[in-house]
All heavy atoms as TSV, in Angstrom:
chain	resi	resn	atom	element	x	y	z
A	1	MET	N	N	0.849	-1.165	0.000
A	1	MET	CA	C	0.000	0.000	0.000
A	1	MET	C	C	0.895	1.228	0.000
A	1	MET	O	O	1.874	1.277	0.718
A	1	MET	CB	C	-0.916	-0.008	1.217
A	1	MET	CG	C	-1.827	1.197	1.243
A	1	MET	SD	S	-2.896	1.284	2.671
A	1	MET	CE	C	-4.097	0.088	2.222
A	2	ALA	N	N	0.558	2.202	-0.797
A	2	ALA	CA	C	1.332	3.432	-0.882
A	2	ALA	C	C	0.501	4.593	-0.357
A	2	ALA	O	O	-0.710	4.629	-0.519
A	2	ALA	CB	C	1.729	3.700	-2.327
A	3	THR	N	N	1.146	5.538	0.312
A	3	THR	CA	C	0.473	6.730	0.815
A	3	THR	C	C	1.195	7.945	0.275
A	3	THR	O	O	2.418	7.982	0.270
A	3	THR	CB	C	0.494	6.760	2.353
A	3	THR	OG1	O	-0.096	5.566	2.837
A	3	THR	CG2	C	-0.248	7.955	2.886
A	4	THR	N	N	0.429	8.937	-0.179
A	4	THR	CA	C	1.012	10.132	-0.756
A	4	THR	C	C	0.474	11.364	-0.045
A	4	THR	O	O	-0.723	11.457	0.203
A	4	THR	CB	C	0.661	10.243	-2.257
A	4	THR	OG1	O	1.079	9.049	-2.897
A	4	THR	CG2	C	1.336	11.430	-2.890
A	5	LEU	N	N	1.337	12.298	0.284
A	5	LEU	CA	C	0.946	13.569	0.892
A	5	LEU	C	C	1.490	14.684	0.013
A	5	LEU	O	O	2.688	14.745	-0.242
A	5	LEU	CB	C	1.516	13.682	2.309
A	5	LEU	CG	C	1.348	15.027	3.013
A	5	LEU	CD1	C	-0.134	15.314	3.224
A	5	LEU	CD2	C	2.084	15.017	4.325
A	6	VAL	N	N	0.587	15.558	-0.463
A	6	VAL	CA	C	0.975	16.649	-1.352
A	6	VAL	C	C	0.319	17.932	-0.859
A	6	VAL	O	O	-0.879	17.965	-0.588
A	6	VAL	CB	C	0.523	16.369	-2.811
A	6	VAL	CG1	C	0.923	17.528	-3.707
A	6	VAL	CG2	C	1.112	15.075	-3.317
A	7	ILE	N	N	1.087	18.989	-0.729
A	7	ILE	CA	C	0.546	20.298	-0.361
A	7	ILE	C	C	0.251	21.040	-1.665
A	7	ILE	O	O	1.100	21.151	-2.541
A	7	ILE	CB	C	1.559	21.105	0.487
A	7	ILE	CG1	C	2.001	20.305	1.708
A	7	ILE	CG2	C	0.975	22.443	0.878
A	7	ILE	CD1	C	0.885	19.936	2.655
A	8	THR	N	N	-0.979	21.548	-1.807
A	8	THR	CA	C	-1.391	22.186	-3.053
A	8	THR	C	C	-1.810	23.633	-2.817
A	8	THR	O	O	-1.948	24.077	-1.681
A	8	THR	CB	C	-2.577	21.429	-3.681
A	8	THR	OG1	O	-3.686	21.484	-2.785
A	8	THR	CG2	C	-2.214	19.981	-3.935
A	9	GLY	N	N	-2.079	24.347	-3.893
A	9	GLY	CA	C	-2.557	25.719	-3.833
A	9	GLY	C	C	-4.027	25.783	-3.438
A	9	GLY	O	O	-4.676	24.787	-3.184
A	10	ALA	N	N	-4.577	26.975	-3.383
A	10	ALA	CA	C	-5.953	27.193	-2.936
A	10	ALA	C	C	-6.970	26.650	-3.942
A	10	ALA	O	O	-6.791	26.733	-5.143
A	10	ALA	CB	C	-6.198	28.678	-2.726
A	11	SER	N	N	-8.033	26.039	-3.428
A	11	SER	CA	C	-9.166	25.626	-4.243
A	11	SER	C	C	-10.433	25.982	-3.482
A	11	SER	O	O	-10.387	26.391	-2.329
A	11	SER	CB	C	-9.112	24.135	-4.563
A	11	SER	OG	O	-9.282	23.384	-3.387
A	12	LEU	N	N	-11.594	25.811	-4.094
A	12	LEU	CA	C	-12.831	26.274	-3.494
A	12	LEU	C	C	-13.370	25.356	-2.404
A	12	LEU	O	O	-13.817	25.838	-1.372
A	12	LEU	CB	C	-13.885	26.465	-4.593
A	12	LEU	CG	C	-13.532	27.490	-5.660
A	12	LEU	CD1	C	-14.608	27.508	-6.737
A	12	LEU	CD2	C	-13.365	28.866	-5.045
A	13	HIS	N	N	-13.375	24.036	-2.614
A	13	HIS	CA	C	-13.992	23.112	-1.674
A	13	HIS	C	C	-13.160	21.850	-1.539
A	13	HIS	O	O	-12.374	21.513	-2.405
A	13	HIS	CB	C	-15.397	22.706	-2.152
A	13	HIS	CG	C	-16.316	23.864	-2.347
A	13	HIS	ND1	N	-16.892	24.534	-1.305
A	13	HIS	CD2	C	-16.759	24.474	-3.470
A	13	HIS	CE1	C	-17.655	25.514	-1.778
A	13	HIS	NE2	N	-17.582	25.497	-3.094
A	14	ALA	N	N	-13.396	21.132	-0.429
A	14	ALA	CA	C	-12.770	19.827	-0.255
A	14	ALA	C	C	-13.557	18.792	-1.050
A	14	ALA	O	O	-14.764	18.923	-1.242
A	14	ALA	CB	C	-12.752	19.451	1.216
A	15	GLN	N	N	-12.864	17.770	-1.514
A	15	GLN	CA	C	-13.509	16.738	-2.326
A	15	GLN	C	C	-12.895	15.387	-1.991
A	15	GLN	O	O	-11.691	15.261	-1.828
A	15	GLN	CB	C	-13.311	17.046	-3.807
A	15	GLN	CG	C	-13.980	16.073	-4.726
A	15	GLN	CD	C	-13.825	16.467	-6.187
A	15	GLN	OE1	O	-13.315	17.531	-6.503
A	15	GLN	NE2	N	-14.261	15.609	-7.063
A	16	LEU	N	N	-13.750	14.359	-1.896
A	16	LEU	CA	C	-13.314	12.997	-1.642
A	16	LEU	C	C	-13.726	12.127	-2.827
A	16	LEU	O	O	-14.895	12.112	-3.210
A	16	LEU	CB	C	-13.955	12.463	-0.356
A	16	LEU	CG	C	-13.587	11.061	0.065
A	16	LEU	CD1	C	-12.098	10.978	0.399
A	16	LEU	CD2	C	-14.424	10.649	1.272
A	17	ASP	N	N	-12.766	11.445	-3.435
A	17	ASP	CA	C	-13.016	10.568	-4.579
A	17	ASP	C	C	-12.501	9.177	-4.259
A	17	ASP	O	O	-11.446	9.030	-3.651
A	17	ASP	CB	C	-12.278	11.059	-5.835
A	17	ASP	CG	C	-12.787	12.384	-6.339
A	17	ASP	OD1	O	-14.010	12.574	-6.343
A	17	ASP	OD2	O	-11.950	13.217	-6.725
A	18	GLY	N	N	-13.227	8.175	-4.696
A	18	GLY	CA	C	-12.780	6.807	-4.506
A	18	GLY	C	C	-13.181	5.940	-5.679
A	18	GLY	O	O	-14.216	6.157	-6.298
A	19	THR	N	N	-12.347	4.966	-5.992
A	19	THR	CA	C	-12.649	4.008	-7.050
A	19	THR	C	C	-12.202	2.619	-6.599
A	19	THR	O	O	-11.319	2.489	-5.752
A	19	THR	CB	C	-11.927	4.340	-8.370
A	19	THR	OG1	O	-10.524	4.304	-8.150
A	19	THR	CG2	C	-12.329	5.697	-8.902
A	20	VAL	N	N	-12.834	1.607	-7.165
A	20	VAL	CA	C	-12.420	0.225	-6.943
A	20	VAL	C	C	-12.399	-0.464	-8.301
A	20	VAL	O	O	-13.397	-0.496	-9.005
A	20	VAL	CB	C	-13.377	-0.518	-5.989
A	20	VAL	CG1	C	-12.953	-1.973	-5.847
A	20	VAL	CG2	C	-13.418	0.159	-4.632
A	21	ASP	N	N	-11.259	-0.977	-8.662
A	21	ASP	CA	C	-11.079	-1.703	-9.914
A	21	ASP	C	C	-11.039	-3.192	-9.568
A	21	ASP	O	O	-10.211	-3.618	-8.765
A	21	ASP	CB	C	-9.767	-1.255	-10.567
A	21	ASP	CG	C	-9.545	-1.861	-11.926
A	21	ASP	OD1	O	-10.526	-2.310	-12.538
A	21	ASP	OD2	O	-8.386	-1.867	-12.374
A	22	VAL	N	N	-11.958	-3.965	-10.131
A	22	VAL	CA	C	-12.057	-5.398	-9.841
A	22	VAL	C	C	-12.008	-6.168	-11.157
A	22	VAL	O	O	-12.626	-5.753	-12.138
A	22	VAL	CB	C	-13.381	-5.723	-9.101
A	22	VAL	CG1	C	-13.506	-7.207	-8.840
A	22	VAL	CG2	C	-13.476	-4.932	-7.809
A	23	GLY	N	N	-11.313	-7.281	-11.166
A	23	GLY	CA	C	-11.248	-8.070	-12.384
A	23	GLY	C	C	-10.841	-9.510	-12.103
A	23	GLY	O	O	-10.486	-9.868	-10.983
A	24	ALA	N	N	-10.926	-10.324	-13.120
A	24	ALA	CA	C	-10.546	-11.730	-13.018
A	24	ALA	C	C	-9.802	-12.136	-14.274
A	24	ALA	O	O	-10.003	-11.555	-15.342
A	24	ALA	CB	C	-11.786	-12.598	-12.839
A	25	SER	N	N	-8.939	-13.136	-14.136
A	25	SER	CA	C	-8.205	-13.624	-15.300
A	25	SER	C	C	-7.829	-15.080	-15.078
A	25	SER	O	O	-7.946	-15.621	-13.988
A	25	SER	CB	C	-6.952	-12.790	-15.545
A	25	SER	OG	O	-6.033	-12.968	-14.493
A	26	SER	N	N	-7.372	-15.708	-16.138
A	26	SER	CA	C	-6.866	-17.073	-16.081
A	26	SER	C	C	-5.391	-17.024	-16.447
A	26	SER	O	O	-5.007	-16.424	-17.454
A	26	SER	CB	C	-7.629	-17.959	-17.061
A	26	SER	OG	O	-7.119	-19.264	-17.042
A	27	VAL	N	N	-4.568	-17.632	-15.604
A	27	VAL	CA	C	-3.122	-17.608	-15.801
A	27	VAL	C	C	-2.658	-19.029	-16.108
A	27	VAL	O	O	-3.003	-19.962	-15.390
A	27	VAL	CB	C	-2.408	-17.077	-14.541
A	27	VAL	CG1	C	-0.906	-17.079	-14.735
A	27	VAL	CG2	C	-2.916	-15.695	-14.182
A	28	GLN	N	N	-1.872	-19.188	-17.186
A	28	GLN	CA	C	-1.350	-20.510	-17.514
A	28	GLN	C	C	0.076	-20.376	-18.030
A	28	GLN	O	O	0.352	-19.608	-18.943
A	28	GLN	CB	C	-2.209	-21.199	-18.575
A	28	GLN	CG	C	-1.736	-22.600	-18.879
A	28	GLN	CD	C	-2.673	-23.337	-19.817
A	28	GLN	OE1	O	-3.641	-22.780	-20.303
A	28	GLN	NE2	N	-2.384	-24.594	-20.070
A	29	TYR	N	N	0.984	-21.135	-17.430
A	29	TYR	CA	C	2.375	-21.183	-17.853
A	29	TYR	C	C	2.615	-22.500	-18.579
A	29	TYR	O	O	1.936	-23.490	-18.321
A	29	TYR	CB	C	3.309	-21.060	-16.652
A	29	TYR	CG	C	3.187	-19.746	-15.925
A	29	TYR	CD1	C	2.485	-19.658	-14.725
A	29	TYR	CD2	C	3.755	-18.604	-16.453
A	29	TYR	CE1	C	2.366	-18.449	-14.062
A	29	TYR	CE2	C	3.639	-17.383	-15.795
A	29	TYR	CZ	C	2.949	-17.326	-14.601
A	29	TYR	OH	O	2.826	-16.132	-13.959
A	30	ASP	N	N	3.576	-22.543	-19.462
A	30	ASP	CA	C	3.900	-23.783	-20.191
A	30	ASP	C	C	4.216	-24.903	-19.201
A	30	ASP	O	O	5.012	-24.735	-18.279
A	30	ASP	CB	C	5.100	-23.560	-21.103
A	30	ASP	CG	C	4.773	-22.692	-22.304
A	30	ASP	OD1	O	3.575	-22.592	-22.639
A	30	ASP	OD2	O	5.704	-22.120	-22.894
A	31	GLY	N	N	3.551	-26.035	-19.374
A	31	GLY	CA	C	3.814	-27.185	-18.531
A	31	GLY	C	C	3.048	-27.213	-17.227
A	31	GLY	O	O	3.239	-28.104	-16.412
A	32	TYR	N	N	2.187	-26.221	-16.965
A	32	TYR	CA	C	1.415	-26.162	-15.726
A	32	TYR	C	C	-0.068	-26.057	-16.042
A	32	TYR	O	O	-0.456	-25.602	-17.122
A	32	TYR	CB	C	1.832	-24.949	-14.879
A	32	TYR	CG	C	3.233	-25.044	-14.345
A	32	TYR	CD1	C	4.303	-24.482	-15.046
A	32	TYR	CD2	C	3.491	-25.692	-13.147
A	32	TYR	CE1	C	5.592	-24.574	-14.564
A	32	TYR	CE2	C	4.787	-25.777	-12.653
A	32	TYR	CZ	C	5.827	-25.214	-13.364
A	32	TYR	OH	O	7.106	-25.296	-12.889
A	33	LEU	N	N	-0.908	-26.419	-15.086
A	33	LEU	CA	C	-2.350	-26.250	-15.241
A	33	LEU	C	C	-2.722	-24.776	-15.115
A	33	LEU	O	O	-2.029	-24.006	-14.448
A	33	LEU	CB	C	-3.096	-27.056	-14.167
A	33	LEU	CG	C	-2.946	-28.573	-14.245
A	33	LEU	CD1	C	-3.614	-29.217	-13.048
A	33	LEU	CD2	C	-3.540	-29.101	-15.545
A	34	ALA	N	N	-3.830	-24.401	-15.728
A	34	ALA	CA	C	-4.304	-23.022	-15.633
A	34	ALA	C	C	-4.830	-22.752	-14.220
A	34	ALA	O	O	-5.331	-23.645	-13.544
A	34	ALA	CB	C	-5.411	-22.772	-16.650
A	35	ALA	N	N	-4.702	-21.513	-13.759
A	35	ALA	CA	C	-5.209	-21.104	-12.447
A	35	ALA	C	C	-5.920	-19.767	-12.611
A	35	ALA	O	O	-5.406	-18.863	-13.275
A	35	ALA	CB	C	-4.073	-20.976	-11.442
A	36	GLY	N	N	-7.094	-19.637	-11.999
A	36	GLY	CA	C	-7.824	-18.377	-12.038
A	36	GLY	C	C	-7.243	-17.395	-11.039
A	36	GLY	O	O	-6.610	-17.771	-10.050
A	37	ALA	N	N	-7.451	-16.122	-11.301
A	37	ALA	CA	C	-6.965	-15.069	-10.413
A	37	ALA	C	C	-8.014	-13.964	-10.333
A	37	ALA	O	O	-8.672	-13.640	-11.325
A	37	ALA	CB	C	-5.648	-14.497	-10.919
A	38	LEU	N	N	-8.179	-13.395	-9.141
A	38	LEU	CA	C	-9.094	-12.278	-8.898
A	38	LEU	C	C	-8.276	-11.130	-8.346
A	38	LEU	O	O	-7.463	-11.319	-7.431
A	38	LEU	CB	C	-10.168	-12.686	-7.888
A	38	LEU	CG	C	-11.108	-11.585	-7.398
A	38	LEU	CD1	C	-11.999	-11.120	-8.546
A	38	LEU	CD2	C	-11.941	-12.092	-6.243
A	39	TYR	N	N	-8.456	-9.927	-8.903
A	39	TYR	CA	C	-7.712	-8.777	-8.382
A	39	TYR	C	C	-8.658	-7.651	-7.981
A	39	TYR	O	O	-9.736	-7.496	-8.531
A	39	TYR	CB	C	-6.665	-8.278	-9.392
A	39	TYR	CG	C	-7.228	-7.654	-10.642
A	39	TYR	CD1	C	-7.554	-6.305	-10.671
A	39	TYR	CD2	C	-7.416	-8.393	-11.802
A	39	TYR	CE1	C	-8.067	-5.722	-11.817
A	39	TYR	CE2	C	-7.914	-7.819	-12.946
A	39	TYR	CZ	C	-8.239	-6.484	-12.948
A	39	TYR	OH	O	-8.742	-5.903	-14.080
A	40	VAL	N	N	-8.217	-6.886	-6.982
A	40	VAL	CA	C	-8.955	-5.727	-6.476
A	40	VAL	C	C	-7.944	-4.608	-6.271
A	40	VAL	O	O	-6.910	-4.811	-5.630
A	40	VAL	CB	C	-9.662	-6.046	-5.137
A	40	VAL	CG1	C	-10.360	-4.820	-4.596
A	40	VAL	CG2	C	-10.634	-7.193	-5.297
A	41	ASN	N	N	-8.231	-3.424	-6.826
A	41	ASN	CA	C	-7.351	-2.264	-6.703
A	41	ASN	C	C	-8.159	-1.050	-6.229
A	41	ASN	O	O	-8.717	-0.320	-7.045
A	41	ASN	CB	C	-6.685	-1.939	-8.042
A	41	ASN	CG	C	-5.846	-3.075	-8.558
A	41	ASN	OD1	O	-5.149	-3.719	-7.808
A	41	ASN	ND2	N	-5.926	-3.317	-9.849
A	42	PRO	N	N	-8.231	-0.806	-4.906
A	42	PRO	CA	C	-8.962	0.365	-4.416
A	42	PRO	C	C	-8.081	1.621	-4.422
A	42	PRO	O	O	-6.863	1.551	-4.229
A	42	PRO	CB	C	-9.320	-0.028	-2.986
A	42	PRO	CG	C	-8.230	-0.961	-2.581
A	42	PRO	CD	C	-7.815	-1.688	-3.827
A	43	THR	N	N	-8.711	2.772	-4.655
A	43	THR	CA	C	-8.035	4.062	-4.624
A	43	THR	C	C	-8.927	5.064	-3.911
A	43	THR	O	O	-10.132	5.103	-4.147
A	43	THR	CB	C	-7.752	4.573	-6.050
A	43	THR	OG1	O	-6.957	3.602	-6.735
A	43	THR	CG2	C	-7.012	5.887	-6.044
A	44	LEU	N	N	-8.344	5.871	-3.034
A	44	LEU	CA	C	-9.076	6.907	-2.317
A	44	LEU	C	C	-8.247	8.175	-2.344
A	44	LEU	O	O	-7.050	8.142	-2.079
A	44	LEU	CB	C	-9.345	6.472	-0.875
A	44	LEU	CG	C	-10.188	7.388	-0.012
A	44	LEU	CD1	C	-11.606	7.490	-0.595
A	44	LEU	CD2	C	-10.242	6.876	1.410
A	45	ARG	N	N	-8.879	9.302	-2.669
A	45	ARG	CA	C	-8.169	10.572	-2.748
A	45	ARG	C	C	-8.999	11.670	-2.095
A	45	ARG	O	O	-10.194	11.783	-2.353
A	45	ARG	CB	C	-7.870	10.936	-4.195
A	45	ARG	CG	C	-7.044	12.183	-4.319
A	45	ARG	CD	C	-6.548	12.357	-5.748
A	45	ARG	NE	N	-5.613	13.447	-5.800
A	45	ARG	CZ	C	-4.304	13.321	-5.666
A	45	ARG	NH1	N	-3.790	12.141	-5.482
A	45	ARG	NH2	N	-3.525	14.370	-5.725
A	46	TYR	N	N	-8.358	12.470	-1.249
A	46	TYR	CA	C	-8.996	13.602	-0.578
A	46	TYR	C	C	-8.259	14.870	-0.971
A	46	TYR	O	O	-7.038	14.961	-0.810
A	46	TYR	CB	C	-8.941	13.412	0.946
A	46	TYR	CG	C	-9.437	14.605	1.718
A	46	TYR	CD1	C	-10.799	14.853	1.831
A	46	TYR	CD2	C	-8.556	15.485	2.317
A	46	TYR	CE1	C	-11.268	15.947	2.523
A	46	TYR	CE2	C	-9.006	16.583	3.021
A	46	TYR	CZ	C	-10.358	16.813	3.129
A	46	TYR	OH	O	-10.823	17.897	3.812
A	47	ASN	N	N	-8.987	15.842	-1.499
A	47	ASN	CA	C	-8.413	17.131	-1.886
A	47	ASN	C	C	-9.110	18.236	-1.106
A	47	ASN	O	O	-10.328	18.367	-1.162
A	47	ASN	CB	C	-8.589	17.386	-3.384
A	47	ASN	CG	C	-7.754	16.454	-4.218
A	47	ASN	OD1	O	-6.576	16.274	-3.951
A	47	ASN	ND2	N	-8.362	15.837	-5.210
A	48	ALA	N	N	-8.346	19.040	-0.396
A	48	ALA	CA	C	-8.840	20.186	0.359
A	48	ALA	C	C	-8.049	21.413	-0.090
A	48	ALA	O	O	-7.073	21.285	-0.826
A	48	ALA	CB	C	-8.673	19.945	1.852
A	49	PRO	N	N	-8.444	22.604	0.341
A	49	PRO	CA	C	-7.729	23.805	-0.091
A	49	PRO	C	C	-6.223	23.778	0.194
A	49	PRO	O	O	-5.435	24.263	-0.600
A	49	PRO	CB	C	-8.410	24.921	0.689
A	49	PRO	CG	C	-9.794	24.420	0.907
A	49	PRO	CD	C	-9.644	22.943	1.108
A	50	ASP	N	N	-5.802	23.196	1.314
A	50	ASP	CA	C	-4.383	23.210	1.676
A	50	ASP	C	C	-3.743	21.825	1.760
A	50	ASP	O	O	-2.602	21.697	2.190
A	50	ASP	CB	C	-4.202	23.896	3.035
A	50	ASP	CG	C	-4.618	25.352	2.999
A	50	ASP	OD1	O	-4.480	25.977	1.930
A	50	ASP	OD2	O	-5.084	25.858	4.030
A	51	LEU	N	N	-4.483	20.783	1.375
A	51	LEU	CA	C	-3.975	19.440	1.581
A	51	LEU	C	C	-4.552	18.473	0.555
A	51	LEU	O	O	-5.717	18.558	0.199
A	51	LEU	CB	C	-4.370	18.969	2.991
A	51	LEU	CG	C	-3.969	17.576	3.419
A	51	LEU	CD1	C	-2.444	17.476	3.540
A	51	LEU	CD2	C	-4.631	17.236	4.746
A	52	SER	N	N	-3.730	17.542	0.112
A	52	SER	CA	C	-4.185	16.477	-0.777
A	52	SER	C	C	-3.603	15.159	-0.278
A	52	SER	O	O	-2.396	15.045	-0.077
A	52	SER	CB	C	-3.722	16.753	-2.211
A	52	SER	OG	O	-4.169	15.742	-3.066
A	53	LEU	N	N	-4.483	14.172	-0.030
A	53	LEU	CA	C	-4.057	12.861	0.441
A	53	LEU	C	C	-4.525	11.802	-0.531
A	53	LEU	O	O	-5.645	11.875	-1.028
A	53	LEU	CB	C	-4.656	12.553	1.818
A	53	LEU	CG	C	-4.238	13.436	2.971
A	53	LEU	CD1	C	-5.050	13.093	4.214
A	53	LEU	CD2	C	-2.765	13.256	3.259
A	54	GLY	N	N	-3.704	10.804	-0.765
A	54	GLY	CA	C	-4.092	9.705	-1.648
A	54	GLY	C	C	-3.672	8.366	-1.076
A	54	GLY	O	O	-2.595	8.240	-0.514
A	55	LEU	N	N	-4.551	7.383	-1.185
A	55	LEU	CA	C	-4.268	6.021	-0.765
A	55	LEU	C	C	-4.567	5.090	-1.934
A	55	LEU	O	O	-5.583	5.253	-2.599
A	55	LEU	CB	C	-5.139	5.618	0.423
A	55	LEU	CG	C	-4.965	6.412	1.701
A	55	LEU	CD1	C	-6.048	6.034	2.709
A	55	LEU	CD2	C	-3.601	6.153	2.293
A	56	GLN	N	N	-3.701	4.132	-2.154
A	56	GLN	CA	C	-3.906	3.191	-3.247
A	56	GLN	C	C	-3.401	1.825	-2.805
A	56	GLN	O	O	-2.367	1.717	-2.146
A	56	GLN	CB	C	-3.138	3.647	-4.485
A	56	GLN	CG	C	-3.327	2.762	-5.680
A	56	GLN	CD	C	-2.594	3.311	-6.905
A	56	GLN	OE1	O	-1.859	4.275	-6.821
A	56	GLN	NE2	N	-2.799	2.673	-8.022
A	57	GLY	N	N	-4.133	0.784	-3.153
A	57	GLY	CA	C	-3.731	-0.570	-2.798
A	57	GLY	C	C	-3.954	-1.511	-3.967
A	57	GLY	O	O	-4.576	-1.162	-4.957
A	58	SER	N	N	-3.441	-2.719	-3.820
A	58	SER	CA	C	-3.605	-3.714	-4.864
A	58	SER	C	C	-3.531	-5.093	-4.227
A	58	SER	O	O	-2.701	-5.339	-3.362
A	58	SER	CB	C	-2.502	-3.567	-5.904
A	58	SER	OG	O	-2.664	-4.521	-6.920
A	59	GLY	N	N	-4.418	-5.977	-4.648
A	59	GLY	CA	C	-4.403	-7.338	-4.142
A	59	GLY	C	C	-4.811	-8.322	-5.216
A	59	GLY	O	O	-5.702	-8.047	-6.007
A	60	VAL	N	N	-4.134	-9.468	-5.264
A	60	VAL	CA	C	-4.453	-10.534	-6.211
A	60	VAL	C	C	-4.547	-11.839	-5.426
A	60	VAL	O	O	-3.679	-12.139	-4.608
A	60	VAL	CB	C	-3.365	-10.677	-7.301
A	60	VAL	CG1	C	-3.722	-11.793	-8.270
A	60	VAL	CG2	C	-3.159	-9.377	-8.038
A	61	VAL	N	N	-5.616	-12.588	-5.669
A	61	VAL	CA	C	-5.790	-13.905	-5.059
A	61	VAL	C	C	-5.913	-14.922	-6.189
A	61	VAL	O	O	-6.762	-14.775	-7.067
A	61	VAL	CB	C	-7.046	-13.957	-4.165
A	61	VAL	CG1	C	-7.222	-15.349	-3.585
A	61	VAL	CG2	C	-6.948	-12.926	-3.058
A	62	PHE	N	N	-5.050	-15.926	-6.159
A	62	PHE	CA	C	-5.063	-16.972	-7.174
A	62	PHE	C	C	-5.916	-18.146	-6.708
A	62	PHE	O	O	-6.074	-18.377	-5.506
A	62	PHE	CB	C	-3.638	-17.453	-7.476
A	62	PHE	CG	C	-2.784	-16.412	-8.126
A	62	PHE	CD1	C	-1.968	-15.591	-7.362
A	62	PHE	CD2	C	-2.803	-16.249	-9.497
A	62	PHE	CE1	C	-1.179	-14.625	-7.956
A	62	PHE	CE2	C	-2.010	-15.282	-10.108
A	62	PHE	CZ	C	-1.203	-14.473	-9.331
A	63	GLU	N	N	-6.454	-18.888	-7.644
A	63	GLU	CA	C	-7.269	-20.061	-7.357
A	63	GLU	C	C	-6.498	-21.088	-6.529
A	63	GLU	O	O	-7.081	-21.827	-5.736
A	63	GLU	CB	C	-7.718	-20.680	-8.681
A	63	GLU	CG	C	-8.649	-21.831	-8.569
A	63	GLU	CD	C	-9.061	-22.352	-9.944
A	63	GLU	OE1	O	-8.546	-21.863	-10.971
A	63	GLU	OE2	O	-9.891	-23.253	-9.966
A	64	THR	N	N	-5.197	-21.097	-6.636
A	64	THR	CA	C	-4.359	-22.028	-5.903
A	64	THR	C	C	-4.218	-21.662	-4.431
A	64	THR	O	O	-3.670	-22.428	-3.650
A	64	THR	CB	C	-2.944	-22.057	-6.518
A	64	THR	OG1	O	-2.389	-20.737	-6.461
A	64	THR	CG2	C	-2.969	-22.542	-7.948
A	65	GLY	N	N	-4.716	-20.466	-4.041
A	65	GLY	CA	C	-4.603	-20.014	-2.654
A	65	GLY	C	C	-3.486	-19.015	-2.428
A	65	GLY	O	O	-3.418	-18.375	-1.391
A	66	ASN	N	N	-2.593	-18.877	-3.383
A	66	ASN	CA	C	-1.534	-17.873	-3.267
A	66	ASN	C	C	-2.126	-16.480	-3.437
A	66	ASN	O	O	-3.149	-16.296	-4.092
A	66	ASN	CB	C	-0.457	-18.099	-4.335
A	66	ASN	CG	C	0.274	-19.411	-4.147
A	66	ASN	OD1	O	0.414	-19.882	-3.024
A	66	ASN	ND2	N	0.714	-20.001	-5.232
A	67	HIS	N	N	-1.475	-15.489	-2.835
A	67	HIS	CA	C	-1.959	-14.110	-2.955
A	67	HIS	C	C	-0.795	-13.140	-2.998
A	67	HIS	O	O	0.306	-13.447	-2.561
A	67	HIS	CB	C	-2.910	-13.770	-1.803
A	67	HIS	CG	C	-2.243	-13.859	-0.455
A	67	HIS	ND1	N	-2.159	-15.041	0.227
A	67	HIS	CD2	C	-1.657	-12.929	0.305
A	67	HIS	CE1	C	-1.526	-14.828	1.380
A	67	HIS	NE2	N	-1.209	-13.554	1.434
A	68	ILE	N	N	-1.077	-11.969	-3.542
A	68	ILE	CA	C	-0.114	-10.876	-3.626
A	68	ILE	C	C	-0.811	-9.626	-3.122
A	68	ILE	O	O	-1.891	-9.279	-3.584
A	68	ILE	CB	C	0.359	-10.643	-5.075
A	68	ILE	CG1	C	0.988	-11.899	-5.656
A	68	ILE	CG2	C	1.335	-9.473	-5.131
A	68	ILE	CD1	C	1.269	-11.794	-7.156
A	69	LEU	N	N	-0.215	-8.955	-2.138
A	69	LEU	CA	C	-0.769	-7.688	-1.627
A	69	LEU	C	C	0.228	-6.585	-1.818
A	69	LEU	O	O	1.394	-6.775	-1.720
A	69	LEU	CB	C	-1.128	-7.801	-0.135
A	69	LEU	CG	C	-2.230	-8.773	0.192
A	69	LEU	CD1	C	-2.408	-8.855	1.698
A	69	LEU	CD2	C	-3.524	-8.374	-0.473
């Protein structure tokens, strides 16, 4: 997970934005059986007149039980 802190110039109002990217795929390497994978990538961003914060993450879970965060 990454965190970002940025000081910005003046704006009119504070704003909170968030997104979630979700998907699935099938992974197959030569000589191995195929394995399904599910991924989730959430993003959250807060912008205020004097402050901007952002959070972003990523996670993958494979059908085999392995995972990447």
